[in-house]
PDB file of N, H, CA, C and O in Angstrom:
ATOM      1  N   UNK A   1       0.729  -1.184  -0.344  1.00  0.00           N
ATOM      2  CA  UNK A   1      -0.257   0.231   0.056  1.00  0.00           C
ATOM      3  C   UNK A   1       1.211   1.411   0.215  1.00  0.00           C
ATOM      4  O   UNK A   1       2.160   1.455   0.998  1.00  0.00           O
ATOM      5  N   UNK A   2       0.946   1.935  -0.510  1.00  0.00           N
ATOM      6  H   UNK A   2       0.175   1.899  -1.146  1.00  0.00           H
ATOM      7  CA  UNK A   2       1.496   3.571  -0.920  1.00  0.00           C
ATOM      8  C   UNK A   2       1.133   4.340   0.542  1.00  0.00           C
ATOM      9  O   UNK A   2       0.092   4.413   1.194  1.00  0.00           O
ATOM     10  N   UNK A   3       2.406   4.843   0.728  1.00  0.00           N
ATOM     11  H   UNK A   3       3.252   4.784   0.198  1.00  0.00           H
ATOM     12  CA  UNK A   3       2.136   6.374   2.274  1.00  0.00           C
ATOM     13  C   UNK A   3       1.368   6.979   1.852  1.00  0.00           C
ATOM     14  O   UNK A   3       0.554   7.191   2.750  1.00  0.00           O
ATOM     15  N   UNK A   4       0.982   7.588   0.690  1.00  0.00           N
ATOM     16  H   UNK A   4       1.644   7.415  -0.040  1.00  0.00           H
ATOM     17  CA  UNK A   4       0.754   9.254   0.061  1.00  0.00           C
ATOM     18  C   UNK A   4      -1.273   8.368   0.760  1.00  0.00           C
ATOM     19  O   UNK A   4      -1.870   8.803   1.744  1.00  0.00           O
ATOM     20  N   UNK A   5      -1.773   7.221  -0.107  1.00  0.00           N
ATOM     21  H   UNK A   5      -1.288   6.868  -0.907  1.00  0.00           H
ATOM     22  CA  UNK A   5      -2.298   6.656   0.387  1.00  0.00           C
ATOM     23  C   UNK A   5      -3.482   6.787   2.032  1.00  0.00           C
ATOM     24  O   UNK A   5      -4.710   6.769   2.113  1.00  0.00           O
ATOM     25  N   UNK A   6      -2.570   6.894   2.946  1.00  0.00           N
ATOM     26  H   UNK A   6      -1.572   6.908   2.880  1.00  0.00           H
ATOM     27  CA  UNK A   6      -2.532   7.085   4.188  1.00  0.00           C
ATOM     28  C   UNK A   6      -3.005   8.342   4.582  1.00  0.00           C
ATOM     29  O   UNK A   6      -3.959   8.799   5.213  1.00  0.00           O
ATOM     30  N   UNK A   7      -1.825   8.818   3.883  1.00  0.00           N
ATOM     31  H   UNK A   7      -1.051   8.446   3.371  1.00  0.00           H
ATOM     32  CA  UNK A   7      -1.649  10.216   4.001  1.00  0.00           C
ATOM     33  C   UNK A   7      -1.980  11.490   2.569  1.00  0.00           C
ATOM     34  O   UNK A   7      -1.133  11.930   1.792  1.00  0.00           O
ATOM     35  N   UNK A   8      -2.896  11.695   2.593  1.00  0.00           N
ATOM     36  H   UNK A   8      -3.584  11.338   3.225  1.00  0.00           H
ATOM     37  CA  UNK A   8      -3.530  12.350   0.733  1.00  0.00           C
ATOM     38  C   UNK A   8      -3.097  13.642   1.130  1.00  0.00           C
ATOM     39  O   UNK A   8      -3.308  14.402   0.185  1.00  0.00           O
ATOM     40  N   UNK A   9      -2.518  14.329   2.221  1.00  0.00           N
ATOM     41  H   UNK A   9      -2.347  13.712   2.989  1.00  0.00           H
ATOM     42  CA  UNK A   9      -2.576  15.866   1.933  1.00  0.00           C
ATOM     43  C   UNK A   9      -0.995  15.816   1.883  1.00  0.00           C
ATOM     44  O   UNK A   9      -0.551  14.800   2.416  1.00  0.00           O
ATOM     45  N   UNK A  10      -0.060  16.658   1.377  1.00  0.00           N
ATOM     46  H   UNK A  10      -0.420  17.484   0.943  1.00  0.00           H
ATOM     47  CA  UNK A  10       0.495  17.141   1.240  1.00  0.00           C
ATOM     48  C   UNK A  10       1.620  18.626   1.499  1.00  0.00           C
ATOM     49  O   UNK A  10       1.532  19.455   0.594  1.00  0.00           O
ATOM     50  N   UNK A  11       2.285  18.853   2.261  1.00  0.00           N
ATOM     51  H   UNK A  11       2.357  18.179   2.996  1.00  0.00           H
ATOM     52  CA  UNK A  11       2.824  20.592   2.502  1.00  0.00           C
ATOM     53  C   UNK A  11       3.736  20.563   1.791  1.00  0.00           C
ATOM     54  O   UNK A  11       4.580  19.702   2.038  1.00  0.00           O
ATOM     55  N   UNK A  12       3.991  21.596   0.465  1.00  0.00           N
ATOM     56  H   UNK A  12       3.305  22.296   0.265  1.00  0.00           H
ATOM     57  CA  UNK A  12       4.855  22.531  -0.074  1.00  0.00           C
ATOM     58  C   UNK A  12       5.126  23.887   0.289  1.00  0.00           C
ATOM     59  O   UNK A  12       4.362  24.836   0.465  1.00  0.00           O
ATOM     60  N   UNK A  13       6.622  23.766   0.381  1.00  0.00           N
ATOM     61  H   UNK A  13       7.243  22.995   0.238  1.00  0.00           H
ATOM     62  CA  UNK A  13       6.959  25.560   0.068  1.00  0.00           C
ATOM     63  C   UNK A  13       7.408  25.903  -0.628  1.00  0.00           C
ATOM     64  O   UNK A  13       8.361  25.178  -0.912  1.00  0.00           O
ATOM     65  N   UNK A  14       7.320  26.781  -1.269  1.00  0.00           N
ATOM     66  H   UNK A  14       6.545  27.370  -1.038  1.00  0.00           H
ATOM     67  CA  UNK A  14       7.185  27.873  -2.697  1.00  0.00           C
ATOM     68  C   UNK A  14       8.291  28.470  -2.292  1.00  0.00           C
ATOM     69  O   UNK A  14       7.946  29.413  -1.580  1.00  0.00           O
ATOM     70  N   UNK A  15       9.527  28.409  -2.380  1.00  0.00           N
ATOM     71  H   UNK A  15       9.808  27.643  -2.959  1.00  0.00           H
ATOM     72  CA  UNK A  15      10.132  29.938  -2.207  1.00  0.00           C
ATOM     73  C   UNK A  15      10.399  31.328  -3.960  1.00  0.00           C
ATOM     74  O   UNK A  15      10.047  31.130  -5.123  1.00  0.00           O
ATOM     75  N   UNK A  16      11.037  32.427  -3.427  1.00  0.00           N
ATOM     76  H   UNK A  16      11.323  32.588  -2.483  1.00  0.00           H
ATOM     77  CA  UNK A  16      10.430  33.168  -4.026  1.00  0.00           C
ATOM     78  C   UNK A  16      10.785  33.033  -5.782  1.00  0.00           C
ATOM     79  O   UNK A  16      10.309  33.850  -6.571  1.00  0.00           O
ATOM     80  N   UNK A  17      11.746  31.802  -6.269  1.00  0.00           N
ATOM     81  H   UNK A  17      12.132  31.139  -5.628  1.00  0.00           H
ATOM     82  CA  UNK A  17      11.470  32.092  -7.492  1.00  0.00           C
ATOM     83  C   UNK A  17      10.499  30.833  -8.245  1.00  0.00           C
ATOM     84  O   UNK A  17      10.369  30.481  -9.418  1.00  0.00           O
ATOM     85  N   UNK A  18       9.993  30.432  -7.145  1.00  0.00           N
ATOM     86  H   UNK A  18      10.099  30.717  -6.192  1.00  0.00           H
ATOM     87  CA  UNK A  18       8.248  29.744  -8.213  1.00  0.00           C
ATOM     88  C   UNK A  18       8.983  28.058  -7.491  1.00  0.00           C
ATOM     89  O   UNK A  18       8.069  27.249  -7.330  1.00  0.00           O
ATOM     90  N   UNK A  19      10.334  27.513  -7.096  1.00  0.00           N
ATOM     91  H   UNK A  19      11.077  28.170  -7.227  1.00  0.00           H
ATOM     92  CA  UNK A  19      10.227  26.713  -6.840  1.00  0.00           C
ATOM     93  C   UNK A  19       9.854  25.768  -5.721  1.00  0.00           C
ATOM     94  O   UNK A  19      10.083  26.066  -4.549  1.00  0.00           O
ATOM     95  N   UNK A  20       9.302  24.674  -6.059  1.00  0.00           N
ATOM     96  H   UNK A  20       9.116  24.432  -7.011  1.00  0.00           H
ATOM     97  CA  UNK A  20       8.005  23.925  -5.219  1.00  0.00           C
ATOM     98  C   UNK A  20       9.238  22.484  -4.383  1.00  0.00           C
ATOM     99  O   UNK A  20      10.191  21.935  -4.937  1.00  0.00           O
ATOM    100  N   UNK A  21       8.899  22.337  -3.456  1.00  0.00           N
ATOM    101  H   UNK A  21       8.125  22.783  -3.006  1.00  0.00           H
ATOM    102  CA  UNK A  21       9.276  21.365  -2.209  1.00  0.00           C
ATOM    103  C   UNK A  21       8.744  21.126  -1.607  1.00  0.00           C
ATOM    104  O   UNK A  21       8.087  21.940  -0.957  1.00  0.00           O
ATOM    105  N   UNK A  22       8.650  19.053  -1.331  1.00  0.00           N
ATOM    106  H   UNK A  22       9.183  18.391  -1.859  1.00  0.00           H
ATOM    107  CA  UNK A  22       7.167  18.675  -0.492  1.00  0.00           C
ATOM    108  C   UNK A  22       7.995  18.469   0.409  1.00  0.00           C
ATOM    109  O   UNK A  22       9.016  17.783   0.363  1.00  0.00           O
ATOM    110  N   UNK A  23       7.217  19.550   1.940  1.00  0.00           N
ATOM    111  H   UNK A  23       6.387  20.107   1.977  1.00  0.00           H
ATOM    112  CA  UNK A  23       7.953  19.716   2.943  1.00  0.00           C
ATOM    113  C   UNK A  23       7.214  17.955   3.447  1.00  0.00           C
ATOM    114  O   UNK A  23       7.945  17.185   4.070  1.00  0.00           O
ATOM    115  N   UNK A  24       6.186  17.657   3.187  1.00  0.00           N
ATOM    116  H   UNK A  24       5.591  18.282   2.681  1.00  0.00           H
ATOM    117  CA  UNK A  24       5.531  15.962   4.230  1.00  0.00           C
ATOM    118  C   UNK A  24       4.044  15.933   3.486  1.00  0.00           C
ATOM    119  O   UNK A  24       3.549  16.495   2.509  1.00  0.00           O
ATOM    120  N   UNK A  25       3.594  14.949   4.506  1.00  0.00           N
ATOM    121  H   UNK A  25       3.997  14.493   5.300  1.00  0.00           H
ATOM    122  CA  UNK A  25       2.191  14.226   3.457  1.00  0.00           C
ATOM    123  C   UNK A  25       1.848  14.701   5.249  1.00  0.00           C
ATOM    124  O   UNK A  25       2.582  15.169   6.120  1.00  0.00           O
ATOM    125  N   UNK A  26       0.969  14.467   5.240  1.00  0.00           N
ATOM    126  H   UNK A  26       0.373  14.087   4.533  1.00  0.00           H
ATOM    127  CA  UNK A  26      -0.258  14.608   6.562  1.00  0.00           C
ATOM    128  C   UNK A  26      -2.040  13.829   6.302  1.00  0.00           C
ATOM    129  O   UNK A  26      -2.575  13.675   5.204  1.00  0.00           O
ATOM    130  N   UNK A  27      -2.429  13.586   7.188  1.00  0.00           N
ATOM    131  H   UNK A  27      -1.994  13.711   8.080  1.00  0.00           H
ATOM    132  CA  UNK A  27      -3.586  12.448   7.484  1.00  0.00           C
ATOM    133  C   UNK A  27      -4.879  13.047   6.574  1.00  0.00           C
ATOM    134  O   UNK A  27      -5.499  12.595   5.612  1.00  0.00           O
ATOM    135  N   UNK A  28      -4.969  14.252   7.337  1.00  0.00           N
ATOM    136  H   UNK A  28      -4.465  14.620   8.119  1.00  0.00           H
ATOM    137  CA  UNK A  28      -6.171  15.390   7.049  1.00  0.00           C
ATOM    138  C   UNK A  28      -5.611  16.678   6.846  1.00  0.00           C
ATOM    139  O   UNK A  28      -4.729  17.051   7.619  1.00  0.00           O
ATOM    140  N   UNK A  29      -6.021  17.470   5.852  1.00  0.00           N
ATOM    141  H   UNK A  29      -6.738  17.167   5.224  1.00  0.00           H
ATOM    142  CA  UNK A  29      -5.853  18.852   6.184  1.00  0.00           C
ATOM    143  C   UNK A  29      -5.430  19.736   6.950  1.00  0.00           C
ATOM    144  O   UNK A  29      -4.510  20.551   6.876  1.00  0.00           O
ATOM    145  N   UNK A  30      -6.658  19.351   8.156  1.00  0.00           N
ATOM    146  H   UNK A  30      -7.405  18.689   8.216  1.00  0.00           H
ATOM    147  CA  UNK A  30      -6.326  20.581   9.594  1.00  0.00           C
ATOM    148  C   UNK A  30      -4.944  20.142  10.214  1.00  0.00           C
ATOM    149  O   UNK A  30      -4.287  20.926  10.898  1.00  0.00           O
ATOM    150  N   UNK A  31      -4.514  18.802   9.935  1.00  0.00           N
ATOM    151  H   UNK A  31      -5.048  18.165   9.379  1.00  0.00           H
ATOM    152  CA  UNK A  31      -3.301  18.738  10.759  1.00  0.00           C
ATOM    153  C   UNK A  31      -2.165  18.671   9.606  1.00  0.00           C
ATOM    154  O   UNK A  31      -1.221  18.048  10.091  1.00  0.00           O
ATOM    155  N   UNK A  32      -1.825  19.127   8.047  1.00  0.00           N
ATOM    156  H   UNK A  32      -2.592  19.633   7.654  1.00  0.00           H
ATOM    157  CA  UNK A  32      -1.161  19.824   7.380  1.00  0.00           C
ATOM    158  C   UNK A  32      -1.405  21.288   7.867  1.00  0.00           C
ATOM    159  O   UNK A  32      -0.315  21.583   8.359  1.00  0.00           O
ATOM    160  N   UNK A  33      -2.091  22.193   7.983  1.00  0.00           N
ATOM    161  H   UNK A  33      -2.976  21.954   7.584  1.00  0.00           H
ATOM    162  CA  UNK A  33      -2.553  23.230   8.386  1.00  0.00           C
ATOM    163  C   UNK A  33      -1.465  23.632   9.686  1.00  0.00           C
ATOM    164  O   UNK A  33      -0.415  24.274   9.676  1.00  0.00           O
ATOM    165  N   UNK A  34      -2.246  22.923  10.840  1.00  0.00           N
ATOM    166  H   UNK A  34      -3.099  22.402  10.848  1.00  0.00           H
ATOM    167  CA  UNK A  34      -0.508  22.950  11.686  1.00  0.00           C
ATOM    168  C   UNK A  34       0.166  22.518  11.486  1.00  0.00           C
ATOM    169  O   UNK A  34       0.349  21.706  12.393  1.00  0.00           O
ATOM    170  N   UNK A  35       1.065  22.404  10.581  1.00  0.00           N
ATOM    171  H   UNK A  35       0.916  23.064   9.844  1.00  0.00           H
ATOM    172  CA  UNK A  35       2.072  21.840  10.489  1.00  0.00           C
ATOM    173  C   UNK A  35       2.580  22.601  10.077  1.00  0.00           C
ATOM    174  O   UNK A  35       3.762  22.694  10.407  1.00  0.00           O
ATOM    175  N   UNK A  36       1.869  23.890   8.846  1.00  0.00           N
ATOM    176  H   UNK A  36       0.909  23.814   8.578  1.00  0.00           H
ATOM    177  CA  UNK A  36       2.528  25.156   8.226  1.00  0.00           C
ATOM    178  C   UNK A  36       2.718  26.092   9.424  1.00  0.00           C
ATOM    179  O   UNK A  36       3.754  26.663   9.766  1.00  0.00           O
ATOM    180  N   UNK A  37       1.315  26.137  10.080  1.00  0.00           N
ATOM    181  H   UNK A  37       0.474  25.673   9.802  1.00  0.00           H
ATOM    182  CA  UNK A  37       1.534  26.948  11.321  1.00  0.00           C
ATOM    183  C   UNK A  37       2.779  27.319  12.578  1.00  0.00           C
ATOM    184  O   UNK A  37       3.081  28.325  13.220  1.00  0.00           O
ATOM    185  N   UNK A  38       3.382  25.585  12.483  1.00  0.00           N
ATOM    186  H   UNK A  38       3.136  24.768  11.962  1.00  0.00           H
ATOM    187  CA  UNK A  38       4.335  25.334  13.451  1.00  0.00           C
ATOM    188  C   UNK A  38       5.848  25.980  12.658  1.00  0.00           C
ATOM    189  O   UNK A  38       6.720  26.788  12.976  1.00  0.00           O
ATOM    190  N   UNK A  39       5.543  25.065  11.422  1.00  0.00           N
ATOM    191  H   UNK A  39       4.835  24.409  11.164  1.00  0.00           H
ATOM    192  CA  UNK A  39       6.980  25.688  10.293  1.00  0.00           C
ATOM    193  C   UNK A  39       7.186  27.359  10.379  1.00  0.00           C
ATOM    194  O   UNK A  39       8.199  27.974  10.713  1.00  0.00           O
ATOM    195  N   UNK A  40       5.871  27.877   9.961  1.00  0.00           N
ATOM    196  H   UNK A  40       5.048  27.377   9.690  1.00  0.00           H
ATOM    197  CA  UNK A  40       5.883  29.376   9.609  1.00  0.00           C
ATOM    198  C   UNK A  40       6.549  30.330  11.377  1.00  0.00           C
ATOM    199  O   UNK A  40       7.075  31.443  11.406  1.00  0.00           O
ATOM    200  N   UNK A  41       6.316  29.566  12.398  1.00  0.00           N
ATOM    201  H   UNK A  41       5.889  28.662  12.374  1.00  0.00           H
ATOM    202  CA  UNK A  41       6.510  30.225  13.827  1.00  0.00           C
ATOM    203  C   UNK A  41       7.954  30.028  13.983  1.00  0.00           C
ATOM    204  O   UNK A  41       8.471  30.643  14.915  1.00  0.00           O
ATOM    205  N   UNK A  42       8.592  29.404  13.364  1.00  0.00           N
ATOM    206  H   UNK A  42       8.172  28.904  12.607  1.00  0.00           H
ATOM    207  CA  UNK A  42       9.925  29.255  13.143  1.00  0.00           C
ATOM    208  C   UNK A  42      10.295  28.780  15.162  1.00  0.00           C
ATOM    209  O   UNK A  42       9.485  28.751  16.089  1.00  0.00           O
ATOM    210  N   UNK A  43      11.703  28.507  15.171  1.00  0.00           N
ATOM    211  H   UNK A  43      12.361  28.531  14.418  1.00  0.00           H
ATOM    212  CA  UNK A  43      12.360  27.972  16.431  1.00  0.00           C
ATOM    213  C   UNK A  43      11.938  29.426  17.439  1.00  0.00           C
ATOM    214  O   UNK A  43      12.630  29.386  18.457  1.00  0.00           O
ATOM    215  N   UNK A  44      11.485  30.032  17.433  1.00  0.00           N
ATOM    216  H   UNK A  44      10.923  30.065  16.606  1.00  0.00           H
ATOM    217  CA  UNK A  44      12.066  30.748  17.661  1.00  0.00           C
ATOM    218  C   UNK A  44      10.641  31.825  18.360  1.00  0.00           C
ATOM    219  O   UNK A  44       9.643  31.113  18.465  1.00  0.00           O
ATOM    220  N   UNK A  45      10.385  33.180  18.789  1.00  0.00           N
ATOM    221  H   UNK A  45      11.196  33.759  18.703  1.00  0.00           H
ATOM    222  CA  UNK A  45       9.305  33.025  19.972  1.00  0.00           C
ATOM    223  C   UNK A  45       8.493  34.117  18.106  1.00  0.00           C
ATOM    224  O   UNK A  45       7.394  33.948  17.577  1.00  0.00           O
ATOM    225  N   UNK A  46       9.638  35.096  17.683  1.00  0.00           N
ATOM    226  H   UNK A  46      10.530  35.233  18.112  1.00  0.00           H
ATOM    227  CA  UNK A  46       8.817  35.812  16.477  1.00  0.00           C
ATOM    228  C   UNK A  46       8.706  34.482  14.776  1.00  0.00           C
ATOM    229  O   UNK A  46       9.286  33.583  14.167  1.00  0.00           O
ATOM    230  N   UNK A  47       7.750  35.168  14.816  1.00  0.00           N
ATOM    231  H   UNK A  47       7.279  35.899  15.310  1.00  0.00           H
ATOM    232  CA  UNK A  47       7.264  34.476  13.465  1.00  0.00           C
ATOM    233  C   UNK A  47       8.102  34.580  12.588  1.00  0.00           C
ATOM    234  O   UNK A  47       9.085  35.254  12.893  1.00  0.00           O
ATOM    235  N   UNK A  48       8.058  33.904  11.016  1.00  0.00           N
ATOM    236  H   UNK A  48       7.259  33.356  10.768  1.00  0.00           H
ATOM    237  CA  UNK A  48       9.299  34.151  10.140  1.00  0.00           C
ATOM    238  C   UNK A  48       9.055  35.227   9.400  1.00  0.00           C
ATOM    239  O   UNK A  48       7.838  35.129   9.248  1.00  0.00           O
ATOM    240  N   UNK A  49       9.369  36.142   8.865  1.00  0.00           N
ATOM    241  H   UNK A  49      10.358  36.222   8.989  1.00  0.00           H
ATOM    242  CA  UNK A  49       9.100  36.861   7.916  1.00  0.00           C
ATOM    243  C   UNK A  49       8.265  36.882   6.728  1.00  0.00           C
ATOM    244  O   UNK A  49       7.780  37.979   6.451  1.00  0.00           O
ATOM    245  N   UNK A  50       7.961  35.787   5.875  1.00  0.00           N
ATOM    246  H   UNK A  50       8.355  34.895   6.099  1.00  0.00           H
ATOM    247  CA  UNK A  50       7.604  35.506   4.587  1.00  0.00           C
ATOM    248  C   UNK A  50       5.961  35.078   4.898  1.00  0.00           C
ATOM    249  O   UNK A  50       5.329  35.627   3.995  1.00  0.00           O
ATOM    250  N   UNK A  51       5.372  34.620   5.445  1.00  0.00           N
ATOM    251  H   UNK A  51       5.885  34.174   6.178  1.00  0.00           H
ATOM    252  CA  UNK A  51       4.018  33.996   5.150  1.00  0.00           C
ATOM    253  C   UNK A  51       3.314  33.125   4.193  1.00  0.00           C
ATOM    254  O   UNK A  51       3.466  33.527   3.040  1.00  0.00           O
ATOM    255  N   UNK A  52       2.854  32.450   4.258  1.00  0.00           N
ATOM    256  H   UNK A  52       2.730  32.123   5.195  1.00  0.00           H
ATOM    257  CA  UNK A  52       1.889  32.260   2.742  1.00  0.00           C
ATOM    258  C   UNK A  52       2.921  31.438   1.729  1.00  0.00           C
ATOM    259  O   UNK A  52       2.747  31.280   0.520  1.00  0.00           O
ATOM    260  N   UNK A  53       4.438  30.782   2.805  1.00  0.00           N
ATOM    261  H   UNK A  53       4.579  30.911   3.787  1.00  0.00           H
ATOM    262  CA  UNK A  53       5.078  30.391   1.363  1.00  0.00           C
ATOM    263  C   UNK A  53       4.897  28.763   1.287  1.00  0.00           C
ATOM    264  O   UNK A  53       5.646  27.969   0.719  1.00  0.00           O
ATOM    265  N   UNK A  54       3.468  28.436   2.155  1.00  0.00           N
ATOM    266  H   UNK A  54       2.860  29.081   2.617  1.00  0.00           H
ATOM    267  CA  UNK A  54       4.030  27.068   2.228  1.00  0.00           C
ATOM    268  C   UNK A  54       2.423  26.923   1.959  1.00  0.00           C
ATOM    269  O   UNK A  54       1.644  27.580   2.650  1.00  0.00           O
ATOM    270  N   UNK A  55       1.794  25.753   0.597  1.00  0.00           N
ATOM    271  H   UNK A  55       2.426  25.219   0.036  1.00  0.00           H
ATOM    272  CA  UNK A  55       0.963  25.358   0.706  1.00  0.00           C
ATOM    273  C   UNK A  55       0.142  23.894   0.965  1.00  0.00           C
ATOM    274  O   UNK A  55       0.773  22.844   1.085  1.00  0.00           O
ATOM    275  N   UNK A  56      -0.939  23.935   1.018  1.00  0.00           N
ATOM    276  H   UNK A  56      -1.451  24.788   0.921  1.00  0.00           H
ATOM    277  CA  UNK A  56      -1.363  22.327   1.278  1.00  0.00           C
ATOM    278  C   UNK A  56      -2.334  22.100  -0.342  1.00  0.00           C
ATOM    279  O   UNK A  56      -2.769  22.955  -1.113  1.00  0.00           O
ATOM    280  N   UNK A  57      -2.411  20.560  -0.396  1.00  0.00           N
ATOM    281  H   UNK A  57      -2.057  19.865   0.230  1.00  0.00           H
ATOM    282  CA  UNK A  57      -2.268  20.050  -1.506  1.00  0.00           C
ATOM    283  C   UNK A  57      -2.590  18.849  -1.203  1.00  0.00           C
ATOM    284  O   UNK A  57      -1.990  18.106  -0.426  1.00  0.00           O
ATOM    285  N   UNK A  58      -4.338  18.446  -2.310  1.00  0.00           N
ATOM    286  H   UNK A  58      -4.825  19.050  -2.941  1.00  0.00           H
ATOM    287  CA  UNK A  58      -4.068  16.356  -2.053  1.00  0.00           C
ATOM    288  C   UNK A  58      -3.811  15.950  -2.678  1.00  0.00           C
ATOM    289  O   UNK A  58      -3.625  16.309  -3.841  1.00  0.00           O
ATOM    290  N   UNK A  59      -3.668  14.923  -2.147  1.00  0.00           N
ATOM    291  H   UNK A  59      -3.819  14.632  -1.202  1.00  0.00           H
ATOM    292  CA  UNK A  59      -2.052  14.546  -3.370  1.00  0.00           C
ATOM    293  C   UNK A  59      -3.233  12.746  -4.466  1.00  0.00           C
ATOM    294  O   UNK A  59      -3.436  11.636  -3.975  1.00  0.00           O
ATOM    295  N   UNK A  60      -3.656  13.216  -5.804  1.00  0.00           N
ATOM    296  H   UNK A  60      -3.491  14.118  -6.203  1.00  0.00           H
ATOM    297  CA  UNK A  60      -4.372  12.421  -6.330  1.00  0.00           C
ATOM    298  C   UNK A  60      -3.978  11.179  -6.034  1.00  0.00           C
ATOM    299  O   UNK A  60      -2.805  11.022  -5.698  1.00  0.00           O
ATOM    300  N   UNK A  61      -5.062   9.800  -6.110  1.00  0.00           N
ATOM    301  H   UNK A  61      -6.016   9.927  -6.382  1.00  0.00           H
ATOM    302  CA  UNK A  61      -4.828   8.783  -5.926  1.00  0.00           C
ATOM    303  C   UNK A  61      -4.113   7.842  -7.388  1.00  0.00           C
ATOM    304  O   UNK A  61      -4.523   7.485  -8.492  1.00  0.00           O
ATOM    305  N   UNK A  62      -2.994   7.746  -6.693  1.00  0.00           N
ATOM    306  H   UNK A  62      -2.661   8.036  -5.796  1.00  0.00           H
ATOM    307  CA  UNK A  62      -2.305   6.604  -8.417  1.00  0.00           C
ATOM    308  C   UNK A  62      -1.612   8.052  -8.901  1.00  0.00           C
ATOM    309  O   UNK A  62      -0.929   8.015  -9.925  1.00  0.00           O
ATOM    310  N   UNK A  63      -1.718   8.931  -8.413  1.00  0.00           N
ATOM    311  H   UNK A  63      -2.273   8.962  -7.581  1.00  0.00           H
ATOM    312  CA  UNK A  63      -0.787   9.703  -8.956  1.00  0.00           C
ATOM    313  C   UNK A  63       1.061   9.655  -8.007  1.00  0.00           C
ATOM    314  O   UNK A  63       1.197   9.394  -6.812  1.00  0.00           O
ATOM    315  N   UNK A  64       2.076   9.946  -8.871  1.00  0.00           N
ATOM    316  H   UNK A  64       1.966  10.158  -9.842  1.00  0.00           H
ATOM    317  CA  UNK A  64       3.227   9.907  -8.483  1.00  0.00           C
ATOM    318  C   UNK A  64       3.956  11.284  -7.570  1.00  0.00           C
ATOM    319  O   UNK A  64       4.343  12.158  -8.344  1.00  0.00           O
ATOM    320  N   UNK A  65       4.084  11.454  -6.788  1.00  0.00           N
ATOM    321  H   UNK A  65       3.770  10.744  -6.159  1.00  0.00           H
ATOM    322  CA  UNK A  65       5.176  12.617  -6.515  1.00  0.00           C
ATOM    323  C   UNK A  65       6.312  12.587  -6.034  1.00  0.00           C
ATOM    324  O   UNK A  65       6.599  11.611  -5.342  1.00  0.00           O
ATOM    325  N   UNK A  66       7.522  13.869  -6.295  1.00  0.00           N
ATOM    326  H   UNK A  66       7.288  14.663  -6.857  1.00  0.00           H
ATOM    327  CA  UNK A  66       8.422  13.523  -6.767  1.00  0.00           C
ATOM    328  C   UNK A  66       9.254  13.380  -5.460  1.00  0.00           C
ATOM    329  O   UNK A  66       8.953  13.998  -4.439  1.00  0.00           O
ATOM    330  N   UNK A  67      10.153  12.663  -5.532  1.00  0.00           N
ATOM    331  H   UNK A  67      10.397  12.161  -6.361  1.00  0.00           H
ATOM    332  CA  UNK A  67      10.985  12.551  -4.056  1.00  0.00           C
ATOM    333  C   UNK A  67      11.836  12.826  -3.596  1.00  0.00           C
ATOM    334  O   UNK A  67      12.040  12.500  -2.427  1.00  0.00           O
TER     335      UNK A  67
END
């Protein structure tokens, strides 16, 4: 069984040049959004300066995602 079938939501980081990088897979959209909030909060008290560079996308059944 494919791991993305169990976790059909992926978190994508898009940089300023438009390049996209998969950060991880999540079981629910809410879980993916929580991951983004943690990533945007960063390791310190202040949030990172560029919010909104993370996206949540649903993985299509049978679609292959780059590794």
